C-alpha positions in Angstrom: 0.0 -0.1 0.0 1.2 3.5 -0.9 1.6 6.3 1.6 0.4 9.6 0.7 1.2 13.2 2.2 -1.5 14.6 4.3 -1.7 18.0 6.2 0.0 16.9 9.3 1.9 13.6 8.3 2.5 10.9 5.9 -0.5 8.6 5.9 -1.8 5.3 4.5 -4.7 5.7 2.2 -6.5 3.0 3.9 -6.1 5.0 7.1 -7.8 8.0 5.4 -10.9 5.7 4.3 -11.1 4.5 7.9 -11.0 8.2 9.3 -13.9 9.1 6.9 -16.1 6.0 7.6 -14.6 4.8 10.9 -16.5 4.8 14.1 -19.7 2.9 15.4 -22.3 4.9 13.6 -21.0 6.1 10.1 -21.1 2.7 8.3 -24.6 2.1 9.8 -25.7 5.6 8.6 -24.2 4.6 5.3 -25.9 1.4 5.1 -29.4 3.1 5.5 -28.6 5.7 2.9 -27.7 3.0 0.3 -31.3 2.2 0.5 -32.3 5.9 -0.5 -33.0 9.3 0.7 -33.7 9.5 4.4 -35.1 12.2 6.7 -33.4 12.6 10.2 -36.1 10.7 12.0 -36.0 7.9 9.7 -32.4 7.5 10.3 -32.7 8.1 14.0 -35.4 5.3 14.3 -33.3 3.0 12.2 -30.1 3.3 14.2 -31.1 1.8 17.7 -29.1 3.4 20.4 -27.8 6.4 18.6 -28.5 9.9 20.3 -30.0 12.7 18.2 -26.7 14.7 19.1 -24.4 11.8 17.8 -26.4 11.3 14.8 -26.3 15.1 13.9 -22.5 15.0 14.5 -21.9 12.0 12.4 -24.0 13.5 9.5 -22.2 16.8 9.7 -18.9 14.9 9.4 -20.0 12.8 6.5 -21.3 16.0 4.9 -18.1 17.8 5.5 -16.1 14.9 3.9 -18.4 14.9 0.8 -19.9 11.7 1.4 -23.5 12.8 2.4 -25.7 15.6 1.1 -28.0 17.5 3.2 -31.0 19.1 1.5 -33.1 21.5 3.4 -36.8 22.3 2.2 -38.0 25.7 3.1 -41.3 24.9 4.6 -42.9 24.8 8.1 -42.0 22.7 9.8 -38.5 22.3 8.3 -38.0 19.2 6.3 -34.4 18.0 6.0 -33.4 15.0 3.7 -30.1 13.1 3.6 -28.6 11.3 0.8 -25.3 9.9 -0.5 -23.3 12.1 -3.0 -21.7 10.4 -5.8 -18.5 10.0 -3.9 -20.5 8.4 -1.1 -22.1 6.0 -3.6 -18.5 4.7 -4.4 -18.3 3.4 -0.8 -21.0 0.7 -1.5 -18.6 -2.0 -3.1 -16.1 -1.2 -0.3 -18.6 -1.9 2.4 -20.1 -4.8 0.6 -16.6 -6.4 0.5 -16.2 -5.7 4.2 -19.6 -7.4 4.8 -18.4 -10.5 2.8 -15.2 -10.7 4.8 -17.0 -10.4 8.0 -19.2 -13.4 7.2 -16.1 -15.4 6.1 -14.4 -14.4 9.3 -17.4 -15.4 11.5 -17.7 -18.8 9.6 -14.0 -19.6 10.2 -14.1 -19.1 13.9 
């Protein structure tokens, strides 16, 4: 694997990927968005155990990284929808491969 230069140090590209999608909730958020556009409440209900504050934080980070798009409808009450950007869509085969690896790992134990 090739190392690349980042702002503060030499970094492995795999490490960058893990920084963007790592953590307990981001992969689960992505999983939900692979099925289509979701409102905040739909995501919150689908992710058992996540707080509203944590969901908001994770969505903001994914948005800042260009993975998730946030669309606000100017209406009362406000309506906000989340979807994957084209860059976010490119994560699907990666997460599918991780899913397959996880299944094989569990079967080998």
